[in-house]
C-alpha positions in Angstrom: 119.5 62.2 139.5 120.4 59.3 141.6 123.5 60.1 143.7 126.9 59.0 142.4 128.4 56.7 145.0 131.9 55.5 144.7 132.5 51.8 145.0 135.5 51.5 147.4 137.3 48.8 149.4 137.3 49.4 153.1 140.2 48.3 155.3 139.5 46.7 158.7 141.2 44.4 161.1 140.3 40.7 160.8 137.7 39.7 163.4 138.0 36.2 164.9 135.7 33.7 163.0 133.2 31.7 165.0 134.1 28.1 165.4 131.6 25.7 164.0 130.8 24.0 167.3 130.2 27.4 169.0 127.9 28.5 166.2 125.9 25.2 166.3 125.4 25.6 170.1 124.3 29.2 169.6 121.8 28.4 166.9 120.4 25.6 169.0 120.1 27.9 172.0 118.4 30.6 170.0 116.0 28.1 168.5 115.1 26.7 172.0 114.6 30.2 173.4 112.5 31.3 170.5 110.3 28.1 170.7 109.9 28.7 174.5 109.0 32.4 174.1 106.5 31.6 171.4 104.9 28.6 172.9 101.5 30.1 172.5 100.9 31.0 168.8 98.1 33.5 168.6 97.7 33.2 164.8 99.4 31.1 162.1 102.4 32.7 160.3 101.1 34.0 156.9 104.2 32.8 155.0 105.0 29.1 154.6 108.4 27.9 155.7 110.9 27.6 152.9 114.7 27.0 152.8 115.0 30.2 150.7 114.0 32.5 153.5 113.5 32.6 157.3 110.2 32.7 159.2 109.7 33.5 162.9 106.2 32.8 164.2 105.0 35.4 166.6 103.4 34.5 170.0 101.7 36.5 172.7 102.6 40.2 172.8 101.5 43.6 171.6 102.4 42.6 168.0 100.4 39.4 167.9 98.9 38.9 164.5 101.0 41.6 162.8 103.5 40.5 160.1 106.8 42.2 159.5 108.9 41.4 156.3 112.6 42.3 156.6 114.7 42.4 153.4 118.5 41.9 153.8 120.2 42.9 150.5 123.3 45.0 151.1 126.9 44.3 150.5 128.7 46.3 153.2 127.0 46.5 156.6 126.1 42.8 157.2 122.3 43.1 157.1 122.3 39.3 156.5 123.3 39.1 160.2 121.4 41.9 161.8 118.0 41.4 160.3 117.6 37.8 161.4 118.6 38.9 164.9 116.1 41.7 164.9 113.4 39.4 163.5 113.8 36.7 166.2 113.8 39.4 168.9 110.7 41.1 167.6 109.0 37.7 167.3 110.0 36.4 170.7 109.7 39.5 172.8 106.9 41.4 171.0 104.8 38.8 169.3 105.2 39.9 165.7 105.3 37.3 162.9 108.5 38.0 161.0 109.9 36.9 157.7 113.4 37.6 156.5 114.1 37.7 152.8 117.6 37.8 151.3 119.4 38.7 148.1 120.8 35.4 146.8 123.2 34.3 144.1 122.6 31.8 141.3 123.2 28.9 143.7 120.5 30.2 146.1 123.1 31.3 148.7 122.8 34.6 150.6 125.6 36.5 148.9 126.8 40.0 150.1 129.7 39.7 147.8 127.6 39.8 144.6 128.5 42.7 142.4 126.2 45.6 141.6 125.3 46.9 138.1 127.9 49.7 138.3 130.6 46.9 138.5 128.9 44.5 136.1 126.2 45.7 133.7 124.7 42.2 133.4 124.0 41.9 137.1 120.4 41.2 138.2 119.7 40.6 141.9 117.2 38.0 143.2 115.1 38.1 146.4 113.1 34.9 146.6 109.8 35.3 148.4 109.4 39.0 147.7 105.9 38.3 146.6 105.0 37.8 150.3 105.1 41.6 150.7 101.4 41.3 150.0 101.0 39.6 153.4 103.1 42.2 155.2 101.9 44.8 157.6 105.3 46.5 157.8 108.4 46.4 155.5 111.9 46.9 157.0 114.3 47.4 154.1 118.1 47.2 154.2 119.2 47.1 150.6 122.1 48.8 148.7 122.2 49.5 145.0 120.4 46.4 143.9 118.8 45.9 140.5 115.7 43.7 140.5 113.8 42.2 137.6 110.4 43.7 136.8 108.6 40.8 138.4 110.3 41.5 141.7 110.0 45.2 141.5 106.2 44.9 141.1 105.6 43.7 144.7 107.6 46.6 146.0 105.7 49.1 143.9 102.4 47.6 145.0 103.5 47.8 148.6 104.4 51.5 148.2 100.9 52.1 146.8 99.2 50.2 149.6 99.4 52.8 152.4 101.3 50.3 154.5 104.4 51.6 156.5 108.1 51.4 155.6 111.2 51.4 157.6 114.5 52.0 155.8 117.9 51.3 157.3 121.2 52.9 156.5 121.9 52.2 152.7 118.2 51.8 151.9 118.3 55.5 151.0 120.4 54.4 148.0 118.9 50.9 147.9 118.2 50.5 144.2 119.5 51.1 140.8 116.9 51.5 138.1 113.9 51.6 140.4 111.3 52.3 137.6 108.5 53.7 139.8 106.3 56.7 139.1 103.6 58.6 140.9 101.4 60.9 138.8 103.9 60.5 135.9 106.9 61.6 137.9 109.8 59.3 138.6 110.1 58.4 142.3 113.6 58.4 143.9 113.2 55.9 146.7 115.7 57.7 149.0 114.7 61.3 148.6 111.0 60.8 148.0 110.0 57.8 150.1 112.5 57.9 152.9 113.2 61.6 153.0 116.9 61.7 152.1 119.5 60.0 150.0 123.2 59.3 150.5 125.3 62.4 149.5 128.5 61.6 151.2 130.2 60.5 154.4 130.1 63.2 157.1 133.5 62.4 158.4 135.9 59.5 157.8 134.5 56.4 156.1 135.1 53.3 158.3 137.2 55.3 160.7 134.7 57.4 162.7 131.8 56.3 164.9 128.5 58.0 165.8 126.9 59.1 169.0 123.1 59.5 168.7 121.7 62.7 170.3 118.0 62.8 170.9 116.3 65.9 169.4 115.0 67.7 172.5 112.1 69.4 170.9 110.7 66.0 169.7 111.6 64.2 172.9 108.0 63.2 173.5 107.6 61.4 170.2 106.6 57.8 170.8 109.6 56.5 168.9 112.0 58.0 171.5 110.2 56.4 174.5 112.8 54.9 176.8 115.6 55.5 174.3 119.1 56.4 175.6 122.8 55.8 174.8 122.7 55.3 171.1 126.2 54.6 169.7 127.5 52.7 166.7 130.8 52.2 164.9 129.5 53.4 161.6 130.0 57.0 160.4 127.4 59.7 159.8 125.7 60.0 156.4 124.9 63.4 154.8 121.5 63.0 153.2 121.0 66.6 151.8 123.2 69.2 150.2 125.5 71.4 152.2 123.6 74.2 153.8 120.3 72.4 153.4 118.1 70.4 155.8 115.6 67.6 156.0 112.6 68.0 153.6 109.4 69.5 154.8 107.3 66.9 156.7 110.3 65.0 158.2 110.4 65.0 162.0 114.0 64.7 163.2 114.4 62.4 166.1 118.1 61.6 166.5 121.1 63.7 165.5 124.4 61.9 164.8 127.5 63.4 166.2 130.7 62.1 164.6 133.3 61.0 167.1 137.1 61.0 166.7 137.4 57.3 166.4 135.5 54.0 166.8 135.1 53.6 170.5 132.0 54.4 172.6 133.6 57.0 174.8 135.7 58.8 172.2 135.3 62.6 172.1 133.3 64.3 169.5 134.9 65.7 166.3 134.4 69.4 167.0 135.0 70.2 163.4 131.8 68.3 162.3 128.3 69.3 163.4 125.7 66.7 164.2 123.4 65.8 161.3 120.1 64.0 161.3 120.4 60.2 161.5 116.8 59.2 162.3 113.5 60.8 161.4 109.8 60.1 160.8 107.6 61.2 157.9 104.7 60.0 155.7 104.6 58.8 152.1 101.7 58.9 149.6 101.9 56.5 146.7 100.1 56.2 143.4 96.9 55.1 145.1 96.8 58.3 147.3 97.0 56.4 150.6 99.2 57.8 153.3 101.8 55.6 154.9 104.1 56.2 157.9 107.8 56.0 157.3 110.8 55.8 159.6 114.4 56.1 158.4 117.6 55.5 160.3 121.0 56.1 158.6 122.6 54.2 161.5 122.1 50.5 161.2 125.3 48.4 160.6 125.2 45.0 162.1 127.6 46.2 164.9 125.5 49.4 165.4 122.7 47.1 166.5 124.7 45.8 169.4 123.5 49.1 170.9 120.4 48.5 173.0 119.5 52.1 172.5 119.4 51.7 168.7 117.4 48.5 168.9 114.8 50.2 171.1 114.6 53.1 168.7 113.9 50.6 165.9 111.4 48.5 167.8 109.5 51.7 168.9 109.5 52.7 165.3 107.8 49.4 164.4 105.0 50.2 166.7 104.7 53.8 165.6 104.7 52.8 161.9 101.9 50.3 162.6 99.9 53.1 164.4 100.4 51.1 167.6 102.2 53.9 169.5 99.9 53.3 172.5 101.6 50.0 172.9 105.1 51.5 173.2 106.8 50.9 176.5 110.1 52.2 177.6 110.9 49.1 179.6 109.9 46.5 176.9 112.6 43.9 176.2 115.1 44.5 173.5 117.4 41.7 174.7 119.1 39.8 171.9 118.3 36.1 171.8 121.2 33.7 171.3 124.6 34.5 170.0 125.1 37.7 168.1 128.7 38.3 166.9 128.4 40.3 163.7 131.3 40.7 161.3 132.8 44.1 160.6 131.5 46.3 157.9 133.4 46.6 154.6 134.0 45.3 151.1 137.3 43.4 151.9 135.3 40.2 152.1 138.2 37.7 152.4 139.8 39.6 155.2 136.5 40.0 157.1 135.4 36.4 156.6 132.3 37.2 154.5 131.3 34.3 152.3 128.0 33.1 150.8 125.8 30.9 153.1 122.4 29.2 153.0 119.7 31.3 154.6 119.4 28.8 157.5 123.0 29.7 158.5 121.7 33.0 159.8 118.7 31.7 161.8 
């Protein structure tokens, strides 16, 4: 069965809102930097520009000619802010073409406040441009409990059958309600089966603890861990398997998450809680019998990605997933382009300043 996940309201202090003028300057600067970095376009972007999504043409770099589609469709961890930042960084510094798709409301606005089916049985989510998964070489998914119409599920099912790689971030392991996908007549649970684990509870205090990433020493030579150090984020650790269990066979643990006593980088560990896996690699075989590389990180809130160590982990995973591990460099740039001041995680939208926006707002 799919895990039963309570819908709760988080409490958090109100962060300062960006002033309009500051944001316009930051967007202009990021656009200028991106244009400068990608002055030489090696190949045309495979997805046409459209106000319903964001495209970032790649330039020179190891990823030149490869296309990454990133889907931002969660309600809690501000993926609508983090994925555009990651896309423009992957494009500018590494040469990948990137496309960011969003879950939007009936007005076409990116809307993290939209309800899920457990709250409103009539809810259907909408991700314009999802058909462009057919042009993707890699999917980075950050969804949470979304319900898609059959015509939008079909491109995801086709992608999972294609043998192309998948990266799932944080709530992607409970990313769908009513997924409707089978392999050899057996229902596929996206979290457990594709990603290697599904949300089974907060290992510690929800929206009160933070996480220190500890590299798994026995797998320290895995390409995804090249140059990675000092992973920390203000989100808590997820448990993805039952008490007393472990990761499924075939999963290669890369990072363990140690819960800390509070939400500061240098807080001491909670000695009552053991570290649990927060990042691993595996493979997935879909209906067509093709093997695909998979990476899953249960860290990944927008503020988690202020950690250069976590960004490097993700960027290395992109190369590994694309079978480009020979191109992984421990000194490659993971520097953020432009302003990145993500809002805090949570469901208390008014307090946090979370409101619907046009996709262009996040460029």
